[in-house]
Structures are given as structure tokens and as C-alpha cells.
C-alpha positions, 0 to 999 in steps of 0.5 A: 142510246149514245154514250161518249168516252175515250176508253172502256167505261160504265154505261148506264141502261134504264127503263121506266116503271111505266113498262109495268115489270116486276122482274127486269133484265138487260141482255145484249151482244156485250154479255152474250145475250145472257139476261143481267138483272136490273135493280129497281130504283127509288122512282120505280124505274130499273137500271144497271151499268155495264162496262163497255169499250167504244163500239156499237152494241145491240141489246134488249130488255126482258120484262117479266119474260118478254123481250122488248126494245128500249122505248127511249131510243129510236136506234134499232137494228133488225135481228135474225128472228125478224124483230128488232134490237135496240142499238147503243153506240159508245164512243 
């Protein structure tokens, strides 16, 4: 994920309904890895916005209790548990 802006701004995270979740949240380095609930959209996807300063942030989605990487990005980083986190870059 890549977002561009000069100062702190709202970055929208979303995941498609094709992931089959009823309860979806976002967690990342920007919120202390505390799951933040995402709202279901009219098209069935889930989305939320987070105010972020420019920088690089690792994150994951939690779908019905399962932690998953963002299927719409190929920017990942290995985490301390031997799996991957998605990476968002904000400029």
C-alpha cells in the first residue's frame, strides 16, 4: 500500500468481501497492534481510515479471529513470529 501526502493525513485501508469475514479489524504498528473494527461497505468490503504521519507501517487484517496479510499488496515484511506483515508506505 502506498499513500502520498505532505503531513499527517487519513489513510484508507480496505479488504474485499471475497475474504468471507463477518467480523473484520485492522491492527498495525500505528495503533500498537490493537485491533480496530472496520465497517462493512455497501459492496460487501470492509474499510476504515487511520490518521498517519509520513513513514512506513506494518499491519494486518483480522478476519473472524484470523490474522491475514493484505491480499491487495505485495509489500510485506517478515515479523518476529516467522510470518509476514503487510507494509504501508505514507509519503
